[in-house]
Every structure is written in C-alpha cells, then in structure tokens.
Residue frames relative to the residue before (quaternion, step in Angstrom):
aa qw qx qy qz dx dy dz
M 1.0000 0.0000 0.0000 0.0000 0.00 0.00 0.00
E 0.0063 -0.7828 0.6196 -0.0567 3.53 -0.92 1.01
T 0.1874 -0.7887 0.5775 0.0966 3.58 -0.95 0.86
I 0.0225 0.7568 -0.6521 0.0395 3.54 -0.94 1.00
D 0.8158 -0.0599 -0.0353 0.5742 3.56 -0.61 1.22
D 0.7753 -0.2966 0.2383 0.5041 3.61 -0.70 -1.06
T 0.6075 0.5382 -0.3537 0.4649 3.59 1.20 0.47
I 0.1878 -0.7572 0.6183 0.0954 3.54 -0.99 0.93
Y 0.2101 -0.7928 0.5670 0.0769 3.57 -0.78 1.11
F 0.1331 -0.7754 0.6158 0.0413 3.54 -1.03 0.94
E 0.5120 -0.6781 0.4450 0.2829 3.57 -1.03 0.82
S 0.8259 0.0414 0.0367 0.5611 3.59 1.04 -0.73
D 0.6696 -0.4592 0.3965 0.4284 3.54 -1.36 0.17
D 0.6507 0.5292 -0.3211 0.4398 3.60 0.94 -0.87
E 0.6510 0.5118 -0.3206 0.4598 3.58 0.94 -0.83
F 0.6652 0.4881 -0.3028 0.4770 3.59 0.96 -0.85
T 0.6356 0.5290 -0.3240 0.4596 3.59 1.00 -0.82
D 0.6272 0.5278 -0.3293 0.4687 3.60 0.98 -0.81
F 0.6539 0.5214 -0.2962 0.4613 3.57 1.05 -0.82
C 0.7383 0.4722 -0.2251 0.4258 3.59 0.95 -0.90
V 0.7706 0.3996 -0.1849 0.4607 3.57 0.87 -0.97
A 0.4414 -0.6579 0.5446 0.2751 3.56 -0.96 0.92
P 0.5674 -0.6516 0.3856 0.3236 3.61 -1.03 0.68
Y 0.7675 0.2581 -0.1649 0.5631 3.59 1.24 0.04
A 0.3235 -0.6864 0.6069 0.2366 3.55 -1.31 0.36
V 0.3052 -0.7617 0.5461 0.1686 3.58 -1.16 0.50
I 0.4159 -0.6650 0.5581 0.2709 3.53 -1.24 0.53
K 0.0570 -0.8047 0.5909 -0.0127 3.57 -0.78 1.07
Q 0.3559 -0.7125 0.5611 0.2253 3.54 -1.26 0.41
S 0.3919 -0.7211 0.5243 0.2272 3.56 -0.88 0.98
G 0.6861 -0.4849 0.3596 0.4060 3.54 -1.30 0.22
K 0.6957 0.4542 -0.2639 0.4899 3.58 1.20 -0.50
G 0.6461 -0.5727 0.3033 0.4031 3.57 1.28 0.21
G 0.5630 0.5954 -0.3952 0.4152 3.59 1.22 -0.16
Y 0.3740 -0.7176 0.5422 0.2262 3.56 -1.26 0.35
Y 0.0092 0.7804 -0.6252 0.0088 3.54 -1.19 0.61
V 0.4117 -0.6803 0.5489 0.2575 3.55 -1.27 0.39
A 0.0539 -0.8113 0.5820 -0.0130 3.57 -0.87 0.99
G 0.4317 -0.6743 0.5404 0.2588 3.52 -1.08 0.80
E 0.2397 -0.7622 0.5887 0.1227 3.54 -1.25 0.50
Y 0.4530 -0.6398 0.5440 0.2993 3.55 -1.23 0.56
S 0.5176 -0.6030 0.4911 0.3567 3.58 -1.19 0.48
D 0.6083 -0.5619 0.4175 0.3741 3.56 -1.18 0.55
E 0.6396 0.5432 -0.3222 0.4382 3.58 1.02 -0.82
Y 0.6417 0.5102 -0.3217 0.4738 3.59 0.96 -0.84
L 0.6737 0.4999 -0.3010 0.4534 3.59 0.83 -0.97
K 0.6354 0.5276 -0.3219 0.4629 3.59 1.01 -0.81
C 0.6751 0.4934 -0.2957 0.4619 3.60 0.91 -0.90
V 0.6295 0.5168 -0.3343 0.4743 3.62 1.00 -0.76
E 0.6532 0.5178 -0.3088 0.4582 3.57 0.94 -0.89
M 0.6852 0.4710 -0.2713 0.4848 3.59 1.10 -0.73
G 0.5140 -0.6750 0.3976 0.3493 3.59 1.29 -0.09
K 0.3307 0.7488 -0.5057 0.2725 3.59 1.20 0.45
N 0.2896 -0.7180 0.6065 0.1810 3.54 -1.24 0.61
F 0.2495 -0.7685 0.5767 0.1207 3.56 -1.22 0.55
V 0.0584 -0.7722 0.6325 0.0138 3.55 -1.07 0.87
I 0.1932 -0.7408 0.6341 0.1087 3.54 -0.95 0.96
K 0.3626 -0.7740 0.4863 0.1813 3.57 -0.59 1.23
D 0.5428 0.5483 -0.4357 0.4636 3.55 0.61 1.18
E 0.3571 -0.7612 0.5021 0.2025 3.57 -0.44 1.20
D 0.7176 0.3899 -0.2382 0.5257 3.61 1.23 -0.38
S 0.2163 0.8217 -0.5017 0.1623 3.59 1.15 0.56
V 0.3695 -0.7211 0.5502 0.2016 3.55 -0.79 1.09
V 0.6117 0.5510 -0.3487 0.4479 3.59 1.04 -0.74
F 0.6673 0.4827 -0.3183 0.4695 3.60 0.87 -0.86
E 0.6494 0.5338 -0.3170 0.4392 3.57 0.93 -0.90
R 0.7740 0.3598 -0.1755 0.4905 3.59 0.90 -0.93
Q 0.2863 -0.7850 0.4920 0.2443 3.58 1.29 -0.41
C 0.6860 0.3836 -0.3107 0.5345 3.56 1.04 0.84
V 0.2961 -0.7214 0.5960 0.1916 3.53 -1.32 0.43
T 0.1401 -0.7765 0.6116 0.0584 3.55 -1.16 0.68
R 0.1298 0.7912 -0.5831 0.1308 3.56 -0.87 0.95
R 0.3465 -0.6826 0.5965 0.2414 3.56 -1.16 0.63
V 0.0191 0.8080 -0.5842 0.0737 3.57 -0.76 1.12
L 0.5959 -0.5439 0.4466 0.3869 3.55 -1.29 0.28
V 0.3789 -0.6555 0.5935 0.2730 3.53 -1.24 0.54
Q 0.5398 -0.6583 0.4190 0.3158 3.57 -0.77 1.07
D 0.8549 0.0996 -0.1195 0.4949 3.56 -1.04 0.94
S 0.6981 0.3746 -0.3110 0.5249 3.60 1.01 0.75
N 0.5031 -0.6297 0.4914 0.3300 3.56 -1.32 0.03
R 0.5072 0.6638 -0.4026 0.3742 3.58 1.32 0.03
T 0.2101 -0.7212 0.6342 0.1830 3.50 -1.32 0.33
T 0.0875 -0.7780 0.6189 0.0629 3.54 -1.26 0.39
L 0.4418 -0.6622 0.5364 0.2803 3.52 -1.23 0.49
V 0.0713 -0.7954 0.6013 0.0259 3.57 -0.81 1.01
Q 0.1048 -0.7610 0.6380 0.0542 3.52 -1.19 0.66
L 0.0236 -0.8106 0.5831 -0.0483 3.55 -0.71 1.14
S 0.3995 -0.6859 0.5437 0.2726 3.57 -0.93 0.83
V 0.1990 -0.7775 0.5884 0.0982 3.56 -1.14 0.68
E 0.2018 -0.7811 0.5807 0.1090 3.52 -1.19 0.53
N 0.7708 0.3721 -0.2906 0.4278 3.52 -1.40 0.23
L 0.3952 0.6986 -0.4990 0.3269 3.61 1.13 0.58
E 0.1328 -0.7684 0.6217 0.0733 3.54 -1.01 0.88
E 0.5337 -0.6416 0.4510 0.3163 3.55 -1.10 0.70
Y 0.3321 -0.7364 0.5633 0.1739 3.56 -1.12 0.78
W 0.0500 -0.7695 0.6367 -0.0019 3.53 -0.94 0.97
E 0.3771 -0.7739 0.4645 0.2078 3.56 -0.24 1.30
D 0.6868 0.5172 -0.3000 0.4132 3.60 0.85 -0.89
I 0.7452 0.3476 -0.2387 0.5166 3.63 1.11 -0.41
A 0.5575 0.6315 -0.3819 0.3801 3.59 1.25 -0.11
Q 0.7021 0.4767 -0.2725 0.4533 3.61 1.18 -0.31
C-alpha cells in the first residue's frame, strides 16, 4: 500500500480486500426478529472513505474494480464458523499502467 496525495495504491485485489474487510462478520437481528450474518468494513477503510481518499488497484484486470465490490471468507464473531461476505466499495479509480509511471 502506497499513498500519494489523496490516493492510496494497492498492489492487488487481495491487498485491497484485506484493507476493506473487517476480520469477522457479526450476527444481527432483522426488524422482523430473524437473525442473519453480515460482513463489516474495516475501521481504516471507513475512515479513509470519510476523509475522501481514493483507491487504485495496480492491476488493469482488477476484478474488484470491475465489480465495485470485495468478497472474502471471514470468521463469524464469537463462533468457529466462517461465512462469505461481499461488500460494495466506493472511491475506486481505474489503473492505467502506461500513464502511472
């Protein structure tokens, strides 16, 4: 991860995903009383979005940029289970190798 001005650069989709996703998912209760598991953003990602930082993944074929979301399997808080979470991301800018140097 490298920061230049208001843009943070990541080497890969995995590095950006690690930055965005909290290491655990939480169990929440819906308005109708049912329970579900929800992924959470990392505090660092939320802080950077609030500050207006932009993100660039240094991969012209980035799946995260194409889909505008990250996906990761994480532990469910207070259990031994894991779950797959998918979170939309914002402030992503496209990477162009030929103009980045």
